[in-house]
Phi, psi and omega in degrees: 000020179234155177224157181281151174243132183275155180298332180292327177291320178302310182299320181295316180297316182287333178297330184280350178291145180237158178301324181297314178296313183297323178298319178297318181294317180299317179296320178293320181296321181274346183069032182222136178265354187258025181239157175229148183287134176265312179207157178205159179207184184203162168206149177292145181268332182217159177260350175222147192229167181284181188307312189252018182255121180264354178176149181214120188221153168262121177249133187210165179176202177230157178217162174214166181305135183305133183077015188269017178282351179099147178273143180305129181086354181257140180283350186283121172230115183293141185290154174273143178241141181282152174215160178204160178203163173255129181250118185237122178268121182245130181202166179299150180298147182227129176068030180231173178288355181264356188304318186292340186245354190296343178260005180268116182300339179277348184279145182300333181257026178306125194292329189262006186298316183294314175301321178295323178296314179291331180280346179270177176276355189298307182284324179298330185271003183301314182299321182293332179280352187064040190275006176083297179274154172231164176247154174302150176293132178272119183274327182189138170249105184265093183285342175293326179051220182272353177059205182294331181300328180273359178072024184269349183064024180085352180264069178202136177234137176257117177263128174247117188236153172304136173281124181257132181244126179281122186281356171268359180074019178102329179265129181250137166291162184302321182298327179287325175297320179294323177296317177299323178298319177297320178298320177297321176296320177297321178298313179296317182294328184293340188242006179300310181284337182273349188303315180300321180291321178298318180299323181283322187273334186235083185294345178279354172282109181284172177219160174069034182297320182293321177298319177301316181296315182294317182293336178268355180278167177294148180296326182240153174246087196296331181298328182291332181270351183273118181302329182298329179302311187275352173269351176296128185303319183293320180290319178300331182290334188242349182241139184287153175302142180086359182299318181301316180296319180293323179291318178297320179296319179297315183291329179293341180256018189300321181286328173297318179293322177297322177295321176301313180296321179295337180274356181272159176303142177273152171210176176282131180238137173299317174092345178213052193272047177277167187301327181293343179262009181241140182232135175272116184238128180288154177280155178301156185298332183273007179237160178245158177130179180286167170305157171263144173256115181258129179255139175248177176058074183264021184290341178252023175301134181186187179260133182204180183289147172304137179097346184294319180294326177298321179298317178299316180294317183294335180270008179292153180298319182292324176294324176300320177298321177293324177299318179297318184283319190267339187101118191302312186298314184295316184290319179297324177295319180293321177300313181296318179298316181294321179298314181295321176300319177296316176306315187285344176298322184242356180213105186272002180293120183296333180293330177294322179295316178297319178298324177298319177300311183293317180296320177298310185295314183290319179294317179297323180294314181290309182293316181298318180297312180296315183290326177297318180300314178299318181295318179295321176303313180293316184296317180292324176294318178296323180294318177297321179295320179296318180297323178295319179295324179298319184292324185256354189266348182287137176229149181273123179232114178052043175085359179243168179252128176256118182280145181302120179298319180303322179298316178297321180297318179295316179302317180295320179295318179298315181298317180296317179299313181294323178298313180295316183286335172298318178292316179298320182294317175301320181298307187285332175290319179292323177299319179298320178294315184299319184261013174066032182278000000 
């Protein structure tokens, strides 16, 4: 669901920025109207982007109080203060398999959903609802965007957002992951009763994203049925005997599982709630309480079953690492407990908690099974590539053989991926058994 962005596109988007636009953003970022930009610069934040993202950059600089350069002959020069923002270009998908559906508000990749979310009161009102998650502050929604000069035909929105910094530096201890899980539960609980009204008032909130993904997936997942897959030494080291049969059985029931999910209470779902989209942000010094969890990338915001966002978080790569370290059963139980506790903070209905269990287990089983197949395809291809590099990469140096470093690096990456996914697979298969999915 990602596409590459070329350097020429980066240069073109930033070329269109003007001092007037940047000044408005700097004032919004600083919360002051009495400043003017002194200098600014930018750099791209990612090399690959989501379905409806045409560019993503960090724009930053300094500003000072207007007229603050000092009067001639006066020693007073007002200090410069730093500012920063995230600049996100949003437009319909181009040159992807999503192009035909990207303008459909019901589609998971509807291009304008994130600007509409930031332009509504929905994301701004999360803190007041006690919803657990927060969104970056929206500094400006520039619907004019690049206009005709950018060749967008008017279908482009420039989002200017608060830059969010994770105070753990990106790596979270397990306890912080559990706190985020509770926040995700609070977010789900806050909207169970509001979901019918949201569906009526906000038609750009899609539904049934997982069904869309499954229906567009292949009917069969052939690697699971291939004996060679499970005879591979590396896979045998990390996956339990019989895993292939259990995965095939789960996938054969995919429409039954989707029906189970459709029967659960609806709530608002972030839709892409993996660890990389969550930031641990400390509270201001004059306030008390836990860290805030800020979520970015709201383009798949929609209505879905309670527990679905927890499944996305639990299947994250970093959580897989924690499963390996902590022991899968214990950590998955703690994740579920924290999520349910979060649900109950804002929704005391016991049926919502049971629905959270079911939604988590069924979503994790479907998403995990599909994603594992894709991961094994990539891992086995990488392993073959590593073996090829080993065969051609050795060179004789002073009578000894030096093995190609890239081949070893790929092998190590494959082993780490399989180790993590072995733990994740045990987790979601065992959850399905426990909850009778």
